[in-house]
N, C-alpha and C positions, 0 to 999 in steps of 0.2 A: 514288437512292442518293447519300449525301453524297460529295463529292469530297475529295481529299487536302487541298486548300486550305481546305475547310470545317473539317476536323479541326485543321489547323495554327493556326487562329485561337485555339484553346484553349492550346496548348503554348507557354508563355512561362517560361523558366527564371528563377526568382527566387532571390536569396541567401536562406539559411535565416533570417537575421534579419528579412527582409521577409515571408517565409512565416509566421513566428511572429507578426509584427505583424498581418497580415491575419486570421489565425486568431483572435487575441485580440479584435480589434475586431469581427469577425463574430459571435463567440459571446457578446459582452457582453449580459447580461440574459437569456440563454437557459439554462434548466436542465431537467433531467429532473424528472418528477413526484415529489411527496413522498408518503410513506405513513407511517402510524402502526403501529409494531410493538412486540411484547413485548421488554423489555430482554434476556431470555435468548436471544432469536433474533437479536440485533443485532451479533454478532461480525463484524468486518470491514466493517460498514456505515459510511456517511459521514453525519455529523450535518447536517441541513438547517437547524438553528437552534441558538442558544445554549442550553445546558443548565445549570440551576442546581440546587443541592442542596435537597432537601425537609427535611433534618434537620441537626442538629449531629452531627459525628462526632469523637470518640465522643459519644453522647447524654447522658452523665453522667460524672463522674469515675470512672475505672477504674484498676485496677492494671496496671502495665506488666511486672510480674515476679511469680513465685511468692514469697511471703514473708509478712510480718506487718504489718498496718496499725497504725500507732502515732501518738502525738502526738510530733513530733520534739523538742519542747522537753524532754521527759523524758530525752533522751540527751545533753543539753548537756555534762554533766560525766562522761559514761561513759568508762571506761578498763578496761584489763585487770585491774587490781587492784580496781577499784570499778565493776563493770558495772551498767547499768540493767536492772531486772527488770520483766517484764510478765506479767500473768495472762491466759491464753488463754480468751476468752469464747465461742468458737465458730469456725466456718469459713464462708467465703463463696466461691461459685463463679459463673462467668458466668451460670448459670441463675437465680441469685438477684437478677436485675436489679431486681426490685420490692421486695426486702427493705428494711426500714427499721431499720437497726442503727446504734448510736452507741457511742462510747467516751469515756472521760475518764480522766485521770490515768494509771495504769499498766495500763489495759485494753489488750487487743489481740485481733485476729481473725486467724486464718490466712486468707490471701487468695490465690486462684489468679489467674494472668494473665487479665485481662479481666473480673474480678469487680468489683462496685461498691464504692467506698470508703465505709466507714461514716462517719456524721456525727461530726465531731470529729477524725477522723484527717487528717493532712496529709502523711504520708510512708509509704512501704513499705520495710521493711528486708528484704533478701533472705534466704532460708532459710540460705544458706551463711555469712551474717554473724551467725548466732545460735547459741546453745547451748540445746538443749531438755532440761529436767529436769522430768519429770512433766508438770504442766499450766502450767509456767512457761518463759519464754525469757529468756536473758541476752544483752544487747547491749553489746559492749566498746568501742564507738566512737560518736562523734557522727554521727547521721543527719540530713543537711540537710533543711530544709523543702522539700516537693514532690518529694523523691527517689522515683523509680520510680512516679510518678503521672502518668497521662494525663488532662488536664482536659477538661471538656466543650467541644467545638468546637475542640480543639487541632489536629486534623487538617483538618477542614472545617467552616466555619460555615454555618448555615442561610442559604439564598439566595446563597451564594457560587457564582461561575461555575465549573463543573466542566470543560466543554468548549465550545469555540467552534464556530461554523458551519464545516463543512469538516473537522472532526476525524474521523480514521479510528479506529474503536473496536477495541481489542485485548482480550485476556482480562482483564487487570487493570482496564481501564476498565469492563468489565461488572460486575466485583466491586464497584468503587467506586460505580457507579450503583445497584446493589442496596442497598449500605450506606447510600447517601444517600436512600433511600426512593423511588427511581424505579421504576416498573413498566412504563412505556411511553415511547418516544421517537419523534421524527419524524426520518426519514432519507430521503435521495434513493433513489428506486427504482433497483435494479440494472438497467441497460439490457439489453434483449433484442436481440441482434445477429444479423442474417441475412447469410450469406455466399453470394454469387453468383459462381461461377467461369465464365470465358468462354473458349471455344476449341472449334473443330470436332474437335480431336484428343483431347478429354477423355472419359473414361468414369468412372462412379461406381465406387467400391471394390467395392460389392456386385455389380456387373454384369460385372466383367472381371478378368483376370489378365494383368498386363503382360508375363509371360513368354511368353504365347501370342497375346495380342491385338495388333492393329496400333494400338490406341488407347493413350493415356497415362492412368494412374490419376489421378483428381482428388485429388492428395495435398496441395497447398498450402492447400486449404480446411481440411484437418485440422490443418495447421501453425498457421494463424491461430486456429482454434478453440481449440487447445491453449494458445496464448499468452494468449488472452482468459480462458480458464478459470483460468490461473495468477493472474490479477488478480481472481478471483471474479466474472467477468462471464459471463453466460449467452450461449451462441452456438450456432448450428446452421447447417448448409448448407441453402440454399434451392434448390439444384440447379445445373445446368450450362446455360449459354446458348450457342447456336451463334454463330459470328462473323457475326451479322446484326443490324443496328441495331434493326429492329422487334422481334425476339425479346428482345434485351437490354432494350429499353425496357419491353416487356410484363412481363418478370419483375420489373423494378424497381418498376413500378406495383403489381403484386400484392404484392411484399414490403413495400412501404410500409404496407399495411393490417395487417400482422402484427408488424413489428419497429420498435423505437425508432430504430435506425440500421442502415445497410446497408454492407457492404464488398464491392466488386467486385474480382476478381483477374484480371488479364490484359486484353489488348486496349486498353491505355492509351497506347500511344506514337503514332507518326504513320505507321505502315505502312498498306497498303491495306485490311487487315481489322481495324484498331485502331479499333473503333467505340464503346468504352466512354465516353469523354468526350462525344462527340456525343450518344449515347443518353441519358446522364444529363442533359445540358443541354437536351434536347428535352422532358423531362417537365414537365408543367404545374406552375408554381410553383418551378421550379429556379433557383437562383442559384449560378453557379460562383465559388467563393471563390479558388481558384488551380488551375492545372494546369501543373506544372513546377517542379522544385527544382534549383537549381544545385549539385548534389552527385551524384557518381558513387557508387553505382549506382542511386540512387532518382530519377533525373531525371523520369521520366514519372508521378510520383505526383500525385494531385489530390484535391480536396475540393469538394463542393457541398453546399448546403442546399436541401432540398425541403420547404417548409412547416414549417420549423424542425427537420427531421430531417437529421442529417449523413449524407452518402453519400461514402464513402471510395473512391478509385480507386487501387488498388495495382497495381504491375507484376507480371507473370506469371512471376517467377523467385523461387526460394526465398530467396536472400539479399536481393534487392531488396525483396521483400514484407515480410520480417522487419524489415529496417532501417527501411523506411517506416512499419511498424507502431509501432515505438518512438519515432520522431521526429515522427509526425503523429497517428496514431490515439489512442494513450494520452493525449497532451496535450489533444486535443479532448475525450475522454471525461472527463478531469480537470476541465476548465472547466465542462462541463455537469453535473458532480457537486459543484460548489461548491469545488473544489480549485484550486490554482495550476497554471499550465502545466507546471512542472517537478516536480510531485508524482509520487509512486510511481515515481521514477527512482532507481536505486542506482548511485552512482559511487564508484570507488576509485582510488587512485594505485598505479601499478605501474612498476617499472623495466624498460626495454626491453632484451631480451636481444640483439636485433640492430638493424640500421639500417632505417629506414623512410623512403621518399621518395615524394612525390607529384609526379611530373613533369608532371601535367596543368595546364591553365590554369584549372581549376575545382576546388573542394573535392572531397575523396574520403574514403571511409570504409574502414578496414582492420579486418577481424576479428582478434581476438587470443585466444589460449589462455593461461590464467593458471595459475600455480603459486605456492603459498605456501611460503616459506622463512623461516629465522630472521630475516632482515633485511627481511621484508615480502613483497609480491607482485611477481612477475616476469611479463612479458608476451612471448609469442612470436607474431609476426605470422603470419597464415594467408592464403593466396591465396583469392580468391572467384571467380576467373574459370573455374575448373574444379572438378570434384568438389563441386558446390555443396552438396548435402545432407550429404556426408561432412564437409566442413570446417565447415559450419554446426553440425553436431552436436558437433564438437570445441570450437567457440568458446564462451567464457564472456562475451565482451563485444566492444566495438568502440571504435575511436579515430577521431576526425574530424581529418583533415589539411587544412590550408589549401592553396590552389593553390601549387605549387612548394615546399611546406614539406618540410624534411628533418629526420628524427629520428635522432640519433646513438645508438650503443650506450650504455647506462647512463643515458640521459635518462629523466626521470620523466614518465610518460604519465597523462593523465586518461582512465580507461576507464569507459565507460558499460556496465553489465552488461546482459545479455539477460534481465532480470528479477532480482529480489532473491534468488530461490531458487538462482541460479547460485553463490552463496557456498557452498552445500552441496556443489556439484560440483567445487570447486577442490581438487585434491589437494595434500597437504603433502609436501615433499621429505624 
């Protein structure tokens, strides 16, 4: 059995700037696999390569308004007393993309938004700027050349770069890709994450009721799975390991066969039964990137690589695990998906309602609850030492305080949200 000194060789508290550096340097050149998928199923996916347009958009000159296609020179001297008159030769709609129509002199076509411009026309006069009499329209003002016309390639040129590697596709992006003639794209595979909870005291949700059982429901795995799901990342619990190094190692080795990365929760400090770091480090091919962050309450957080797969070592408390998730797990998953370290982080400024002070000799994190008012966002600090789940459910974000730092009332805080969806939960006064 490993001794306490064996485990302490891992725990070395590093400032977060150094943790970031070792993460970025360790992940350099490592990415998740790439897959080809249909554009219509690519919402939220991350581009693994540069994407260029297959077509000009629009593919031909089209009308930007409902109106009449004309030769603008015919309106040069138009006025209220001497309007220019045009004979309507027909109508054009977007479905008439392949129609070959032309005008000259005082000819015109009624033209709907998105319909092709007939040859010879160089402007579209809006319906409300005309007067209709029988099969004629009158125009009482000069219509400039190119008015209300969208020319070929005006929006996007063929071969133009649409999205760079690392771009996260939203609904408008999908619409643009379809318009640009793309049917398939290459994107990073969404990682499949396995969660291993560690602790003799734990029992699966399906196997017990914490109102009658002496065991504790394995709740924090559900917490981390939910956070991952909010980022569109697949995750599932791989089970509960007892506080035994051999069992923890065995479960990690089995999980490595199924998952792209693994998160362990609990058993990560330097107590007599904190075997997670030692178990991870003992797996063949393991390389410990760091174990220990000089920030309260995420100090015993760690990260290892096993044959290129990240193994996250999270503390076994709700707040600690959540904060470690946002400060280490998501940044690593970002890097492996072609994103930057700080991607998928939502930060806002908020005025502090009260005073905050970190009297510790190391950095500390404070949970805050946000409220939106006329003058912006306001932050109320929350304790995380008691009622962990209750206050965590209240919190919308957190603030990082340097050692011995004091925040005065009305100071502006940089609040890192507990996910972008927290903006939906912030009440307005």
